[in-house]
C-alpha positions as CSV (number, residue, x, y, z in Angstrom):
1,X,121.5,90.2,113.5
2,X,117.8,89.9,113.5
3,X,116.3,87.1,115.5
4,X,115.1,83.9,113.9
5,X,111.5,84.7,114.8
6,X,111.1,86.1,111.3
7,X,111.9,83.1,109.1
8,X,112.9,83.7,105.5
9,X,110.7,82.3,102.8
10,X,112.7,80.9,99.8
11,X,111.4,81.0,96.3
12,X,113.3,79.3,93.6
13,X,112.8,79.4,89.8
14,X,109.2,78.9,89.0
15,X,108.4,75.4,87.5
16,X,106.9,77.0,84.4
17,X,110.0,78.9,83.5
18,X,111.4,76.3,81.1
19,X,112.0,78.5,78.1
20,X,114.9,77.9,75.8
21,X,116.8,81.2,75.1
22,X,117.4,82.3,71.6
23,X,120.9,83.3,70.5
24,X,121.9,86.9,70.1
25,X,119.4,87.6,67.4
26,X,115.7,88.4,67.4
27,X,113.7,85.2,67.4
28,X,110.3,85.8,68.7
29,X,107.0,84.0,68.1
30,X,105.2,86.6,66.0
31,X,102.1,87.8,67.9
32,X,99.9,87.5,64.9
33,X,100.8,83.9,64.3
34,X,100.4,82.5,67.8
35,X,97.3,80.5,68.5
36,X,94.9,81.4,71.3
37,X,96.0,79.5,74.3
38,X,96.0,79.0,78.0
39,X,98.9,79.7,80.4
40,X,100.7,76.5,79.7
41,X,101.2,77.3,76.0
42,X,101.7,73.7,75.2
43,X,100.8,74.4,71.6
44,X,104.2,76.0,71.2
45,X,106.0,72.7,71.7
46,X,105.7,72.0,68.0
47,X,107.7,75.1,67.0
48,X,110.7,74.3,64.8
49,X,114.2,74.1,66.3
50,X,115.6,77.5,67.3
51,X,112.3,78.9,68.3
52,X,111.0,79.2,71.8
53,X,110.3,76.0,73.7
54,X,107.1,75.7,75.6
55,X,107.2,76.2,79.4
56,X,106.9,73.1,81.5
57,X,103.2,72.1,81.9
58,X,101.3,73.5,84.8
59,X,100.7,71.1,87.6
60,X,97.4,69.1,87.6
61,X,96.4,70.8,90.9
62,X,96.5,74.2,89.3
63,X,94.7,73.1,86.1
64,X,91.9,71.7,88.3
65,X,91.4,75.1,89.9
66,X,90.7,77.0,86.7
67,X,87.3,78.4,87.0
68,X,84.4,77.4,84.7
69,X,83.7,81.1,84.1
70,X,87.2,82.0,82.8
71,X,87.3,78.8,80.8
72,X,84.0,79.7,79.1
73,X,85.3,83.1,78.2
74,X,88.4,81.6,76.5
75,X,86.4,79.0,74.7
76,X,84.1,81.7,73.4
77,X,87.1,83.7,72.2
78,X,88.6,80.7,70.5
79,X,85.5,80.4,68.3
80,X,86.2,83.9,66.8
81,X,88.4,83.0,63.8
82,X,88.9,86.7,63.1
83,X,90.0,87.6,66.6
84,X,93.1,89.7,67.0
85,X,93.7,88.1,70.4
86,X,97.1,86.3,70.2
87,X,97.3,85.1,73.8
88,X,95.0,84.6,76.8
89,X,96.5,84.2,80.2
90,X,94.2,83.0,83.0
91,X,94.5,84.4,86.5
92,X,93.3,81.4,88.4
93,X,91.3,82.5,91.5
94,X,88.4,80.1,91.5
95,X,85.1,81.8,91.0
96,X,86.9,85.1,90.6
97,X,89.2,84.0,87.8
98,X,89.6,86.3,84.9
99,X,91.4,86.4,81.5
100,X,94.2,88.7,80.4
101,X,93.8,89.3,76.6
102,X,96.9,90.2,74.8
103,X,97.1,91.3,71.1
104,X,97.4,94.1,68.6
105,X,94.3,96.1,67.8
106,X,92.1,94.7,70.6
107,X,90.4,98.0,71.1
108,X,88.8,97.4,67.7
109,X,87.1,94.3,69.0
110,X,83.9,95.4,70.7
111,X,82.9,91.9,71.8
112,X,85.9,91.5,74.0
113,X,84.8,94.5,76.2
114,X,81.1,94.0,76.0
115,X,81.1,90.4,77.2
116,X,82.5,91.7,80.6
117,X,80.2,94.6,81.1
118,X,77.4,94.0,83.6
119,X,74.4,96.2,83.6
120,X,73.6,99.2,81.4
121,X,76.0,101.9,82.9
122,X,79.7,102.2,82.3
123,X,82.1,104.8,83.7
124,X,85.4,105.1,81.9
125,X,88.2,106.5,84.1
126,X,91.1,108.0,82.2
127,X,93.5,111.0,82.2
128,X,94.3,114.1,80.2
129,X,97.0,112.3,78.2
130,X,95.2,109.2,77.3
131,X,91.7,110.6,76.7
132,X,92.5,112.3,73.4
133,X,94.2,109.2,72.1
134,X,91.9,106.3,73.0
135,X,88.7,107.4,74.9
136,X,86.5,107.7,71.7
137,X,87.7,104.3,70.6
138,X,86.9,102.7,73.9
139,X,83.4,104.3,74.0
140,X,82.8,103.0,70.5
141,X,83.9,99.5,71.5
142,X,81.5,99.6,74.5
143,X,78.5,100.8,72.5
144,X,78.8,99.4,69.0
145,X,75.7,97.3,68.4
146,X,74.9,97.7,72.1
147,X,72.6,100.8,72.3
148,X,71.3,99.9,75.7
149,X,74.6,100.8,77.4
150,X,75.2,104.3,78.5
151,X,78.9,105.4,78.8
152,X,80.1,108.2,81.0
153,X,83.7,109.3,81.5
154,X,85.8,111.1,84.0
155,X,89.1,112.6,82.9
156,X,91.7,113.0,85.7
157,X,95.0,114.9,85.7
158,X,97.9,112.8,84.6
159,X,100.8,111.9,87.0
160,X,101.8,110.1,90.2
161,X,101.4,113.3,92.2
162,X,97.6,113.1,91.6
163,X,97.3,109.6,92.9
164,X,95.5,110.7,96.1
165,X,92.2,110.8,97.9
166,X,91.4,114.3,96.5
167,X,91.6,113.1,92.9
168,X,89.8,109.8,93.7
169,X,86.8,111.8,94.9
170,X,86.3,113.0,91.3
171,X,85.6,109.4,90.3
172,X,83.0,109.1,93.0
173,X,81.5,112.4,92.2
174,X,81.0,111.4,88.6
175,X,79.6,108.0,89.5
176,X,77.1,109.5,91.9
177,X,76.1,112.3,89.6
178,X,75.5,109.8,86.8
179,X,73.3,107.6,89.0
180,X,75.5,104.6,88.7
181,X,74.1,101.5,90.5
182,X,75.6,98.2,91.7
183,X,75.4,96.7,88.3
184,X,77.5,99.3,86.7
185,X,81.1,98.7,85.4
186,X,84.1,100.9,85.8
187,X,86.7,100.8,83.1
188,X,90.3,101.9,83.8
189,X,91.9,103.3,80.6
190,X,95.5,104.4,81.3
191,X,98.6,103.5,83.1
192,X,99.3,102.3,86.6
193,X,98.0,105.4,88.4
194,X,94.6,105.2,86.6
195,X,94.4,101.5,87.1
196,X,95.1,101.7,90.8
197,X,92.7,104.6,91.4
198,X,89.9,103.2,89.2
199,X,90.2,99.8,90.9
200,X,90.1,101.3,94.4
201,X,87.1,103.4,93.4
202,X,85.4,100.2,92.1
203,X,86.2,98.4,95.3
204,X,84.7,101.2,97.4
205,X,81.7,102.5,95.4
206,X,78.5,101.0,96.7
207,X,80.9,98.6,98.5
208,X,82.0,97.1,95.2
209,X,81.2,97.2,91.5
210,X,82.7,95.4,88.5
211,X,85.7,96.9,86.7
212,X,87.8,96.3,83.7
213,X,91.5,97.1,83.2
214,X,92.7,98.5,79.8
215,X,96.4,99.3,80.5
216,X,98.1,101.6,78.0
217,X,101.7,101.7,79.4
218,X,104.2,98.9,79.5
219,X,104.4,99.2,83.3
220,X,100.7,98.6,83.7
221,X,100.6,95.9,81.0
222,X,103.3,93.7,82.6
223,X,102.5,94.4,86.2
224,X,100.1,96.8,87.9
225,X,96.9,95.8,85.9
226,X,97.2,92.2,86.9
227,X,96.5,90.9,90.4
228,X,94.0,93.3,91.9
229,X,96.2,95.7,93.9
230,X,94.4,99.0,94.0
231,X,94.9,102.2,96.0
232,X,96.3,105.7,96.4
233,X,99.3,107.3,97.9
234,X,99.6,109.1,101.2
235,X,102.1,111.9,101.8
236,X,104.0,109.6,104.2
237,X,104.1,106.6,102.0
238,X,103.2,105.1,98.6
239,X,100.2,102.8,98.2
240,X,99.4,102.8,101.9
241,X,95.6,103.2,101.3
242,X,94.0,100.6,99.1
243,X,92.4,97.2,98.6
244,X,92.9,93.9,96.9
245,X,90.1,93.9,94.3
246,X,90.2,91.8,91.1
247,X,89.0,93.1,87.6
248,X,86.6,91.2,85.3
249,X,89.3,91.1,82.7
250,X,92.5,92.8,81.6
251,X,92.6,93.9,77.9
252,X,96.1,94.6,76.6
253,X,96.2,96.2,73.2
254,X,99.8,96.3,72.3
255,X,99.2,99.1,69.8
256,X,98.8,101.6,72.6
257,X,102.5,101.3,73.2
258,X,103.0,103.2,69.9
259,X,102.1,106.4,71.6
260,X,104.1,105.7,74.8
261,X,107.1,108.1,75.4
262,X,110.6,106.4,75.5
263,X,111.0,107.2,79.2
264,X,107.8,105.5,80.0
265,X,108.8,102.5,78.0
266,X,112.1,102.1,79.8
267,X,110.2,102.5,83.1
268,X,108.1,99.5,82.3
269,X,111.1,97.4,81.4
270,X,112.2,97.7,85.1
271,X,109.3,95.4,86.0
272,X,110.1,93.0,83.2
273,X,113.7,92.7,84.5
274,X,112.3,91.9,88.0
275,X,110.6,88.7,86.8
276,X,113.8,87.3,85.5
277,X,115.7,88.1,88.6
278,X,113.3,86.6,91.2
279,X,111.9,83.5,89.4
280,X,112.7,83.2,85.7
281,X,116.4,83.1,84.9
282,X,116.0,82.1,81.3
283,X,113.6,85.0,80.7
284,X,116.3,87.3,82.2
285,X,118.9,85.9,79.7
286,X,116.4,86.5,76.9
287,X,116.2,90.1,78.0
288,X,119.9,90.4,78.0
289,X,120.1,89.2,74.5
290,X,117.1,91.3,73.2
291,X,117.1,94.6,75.2
292,X,117.8,96.6,72.1
293,X,114.8,95.1,70.3
294,X,112.6,96.0,73.3
295,X,113.8,99.6,73.3
296,X,113.3,99.8,69.5
297,X,109.7,98.7,70.1
298,X,110.0,95.5,68.0
299,X,106.3,94.3,68.1
300,X,107.2,90.6,68.5
301,X,109.7,91.4,71.3
302,X,107.3,93.5,73.2
303,X,104.5,90.9,72.8
304,X,106.7,88.2,74.1
305,X,107.9,90.2,77.1
306,X,104.3,91.2,78.0
307,X,103.1,87.6,77.6
308,X,105.9,86.1,79.7
309,X,105.6,88.8,82.4
310,X,101.8,88.2,82.7
311,X,102.4,84.5,82.9
312,X,104.8,85.0,85.8
313,X,102.5,87.5,87.6
314,X,99.4,85.4,87.1
315,X,101.0,82.3,88.5
316,X,102.2,84.1,91.6
317,X,98.8,85.8,92.2
318,X,96.9,82.5,91.7
319,X,99.0,81.0,94.5
320,X,99.1,84.0,96.9
321,X,96.5,86.6,96.1
322,X,96.7,88.7,99.3
323,X,100.5,88.8,99.5
324,X,101.0,86.6,102.6
325,X,104.4,85.4,101.3
326,X,105.2,84.5,97.7
327,X,103.6,87.5,96.1
328,X,105.8,89.8,98.2
329,X,108.7,88.7,96.1
330,X,107.2,90.6,93.2
331,X,108.3,93.7,95.1
332,X,112.1,93.3,94.6
333,X,113.6,96.7,94.8
334,X,110.3,98.3,95.6
335,X,111.1,99.0,99.3
336,X,114.0,101.1,98.3
337,X,112.2,102.4,95.3
338,X,109.1,103.5,97.1
339,X,111.3,105.4,99.6
340,X,112.8,107.3,96.7
341,X,109.4,108.2,95.2
342,X,108.1,109.3,98.6
343,X,111.1,111.3,99.7
344,X,111.9,112.8,96.3
345,X,108.3,113.7,95.6
346,X,105.7,111.7,93.7
347,X,106.2,112.1,90.0
348,X,109.8,113.4,90.1
349,X,110.9,109.9,89.1
350,X,108.8,107.4,87.3
351,X,107.9,104.3,89.3
352,X,110.1,102.1,87.1
353,X,113.1,104.4,87.5
354,X,112.8,104.3,91.3
355,X,112.4,100.5,91.2
356,X,115.5,100.2,89.0
357,X,117.7,102.1,91.4
358,X,116.0,100.2,94.3
359,X,116.8,96.9,92.5
360,X,120.5,97.7,92.3
361,X,120.4,98.5,96.1
362,X,118.7,95.2,96.9
363,X,121.2,93.3,94.8
364,X,124.1,95.2,96.5
365,X,122.7,94.2,99.9
366,X,122.3,90.6,98.8
367,X,125.9,90.5,97.7
368,X,127.1,92.1,101.0
369,X,125.3,89.3,102.8
370,X,127.2,86.7,100.7
371,X,124.0,85.4,99.2
372,X,124.9,86.0,95.5
373,X,128.1,86.2,93.5
374,X,129.8,89.0,91.6
375,X,128.5,87.9,88.2
376,X,124.8,88.5,89.2
377,X,125.6,92.0,90.5
378,X,127.4,92.9,87.2
379,X,124.6,91.5,85.1
380,X,121.9,93.4,86.9
381,X,123.9,96.7,86.6
382,X,124.5,96.0,82.9
383,X,121.0,95.2,81.9
384,X,119.5,98.3,83.7
385,X,122.1,100.4,82.0
386,X,121.2,98.9,78.6
387,X,117.6,99.8,79.4
388,X,118.6,103.4,80.1
389,X,117.4,103.2,83.7
390,X,118.9,104.8,86.8
391,X,121.3,102.6,88.8
392,X,121.7,105.2,91.7
393,X,119.1,107.0,93.7
394,X,118.9,110.8,93.3
395,X,121.5,112.8,95.1
396,X,119.0,114.2,97.6
397,X,118.5,110.8,99.2
398,X,120.1,110.4,102.6
399,X,120.4,107.4,105.0
400,X,117.9,109.1,107.3
401,X,115.4,109.7,104.4
402,X,115.5,106.1,103.4
403,X,115.1,104.8,106.9
404,X,112.2,107.1,107.8
405,X,110.1,106.1,104.8
406,X,111.1,102.4,104.9
407,X,109.9,102.3,108.5
408,X,106.3,102.6,107.3
409,X,106.6,100.2,104.4
410,X,103.8,97.7,104.0
411,X,106.2,94.8,104.5
412,X,107.1,95.9,108.0
413,X,105.7,93.3,110.5
414,X,105.9,93.8,114.3
415,X,108.4,96.6,113.8
416,X,110.7,94.4,111.6
417,X,111.5,95.5,108.0
418,X,111.2,92.5,105.7
419,X,113.0,92.7,102.4
420,X,113.0,90.8,99.1
421,X,116.6,89.8,98.4
422,X,118.3,87.5,95.9
423,X,119.8,84.4,97.3
424,X,121.5,81.5,95.4
425,X,121.5,81.2,91.6
426,X,119.8,83.7,89.3
427,X,116.1,83.3,89.5
428,X,115.9,82.6,93.3
429,X,115.1,85.0,96.1
430,X,113.9,85.2,99.7
431,X,111.4,87.4,101.5
432,X,112.9,87.8,104.9
433,X,113.5,89.9,108.0
434,X,116.3,87.6,109.1
435,X,119.4,89.4,107.8
436,X,122.4,91.2,109.2
437,X,121.3,94.8,109.8
438,X,124.8,95.9,109.1
439,X,124.5,94.9,105.5
440,X,121.4,97.1,105.1
441,X,123.2,100.0,106.8
442,X,126.3,99.5,104.5
443,X,124.1,99.5,101.4
444,X,122.3,102.7,102.5
445,X,125.5,104.4,103.2
446,X,127.0,103.3,99.8
447,X,124.1,104.8,97.9
448,X,123.3,107.8,100.0
449,X,124.7,111.2,101.0
450,X,125.2,111.0,104.8
């Protein structure tokens, strides 16, 4: 048993998770009909019976910390009657607050991007998959009616295995060759790999330049583009080199999901499931009832899942930007999942696939500790199966491989591995190093080849 010198931190259901769950049929607020709104979405309280009930209002303390800069951006957007923006979620970080725009067709609204560009030089960072699909559209949005802006681009190879320092140097090479200065803006156009690398490049180039996130995968839209985590992988561990660096804005055009492969879509759903498990039980129940709609790419279902995920992520980041405690809970299943990605080889499994298997392992360990009941274990296994995600690690994983990679996990403190585990009713979790080591060993043996 670990000593009590590493106390656990308990996180119950978030106060803003008061969403009534629709019955087993698709009842989503249509993205095109939703008014532009802040995180509290109190305007939805007037919806007719059977529709979604508004989350509980955000505390006065949080409202008072919303920055004037972000508020001004939203007020300006509200004035645009023809705007395709259906939702704006504010990431409240004082003077560094920024909006998350969510809507269909946002890449066709030049003003949204241009208002966040500083200076006359822009570098778009994208990859070989996304460039043919959306690079021209983004360049047009940046330059339409704005001839003083010069846009350069760098197209990187696609895939997790290229998320390293060698590939990152290509971004710096292009920025330096293009004579970018401290007033330039980097734009990340792609999934989580591109967003993480572009953000890290922006944090490092000339000791920090502005950047914008345009996530094109569900994984990036619901998780990695929000919150300012940037970085690259190391052969010995995932995301071990990086920085916390916030963007100027996140622009989520849900139409980009039309070109997303089914496997990538399912990978993103793993992160959506996470929010329900750790802090939003009613959102989890909604997912159980509407998983088929998500897999079928129902636009309203996807828009709602993205919105609700961003609300959860934004609230946690606003309270714990640098992951001193609460934010770590967003890594449910990630310690096991990162070990799978590292040991199996970056890119062999998608991030969400590894996280899904890791989530099952975290839930199994929580159950062995006696912290959750059988019904939660069964519900987690069932929803991940519905999402067509792995519920077992790859056969090549052994106990030794898990332990060797987990030993250098970012959540290790003073030699003690801290984990995010479920405890209590659905929607509650702990971030702790105070657990019976035998439970971890039993879980590793149950899911590994010895």
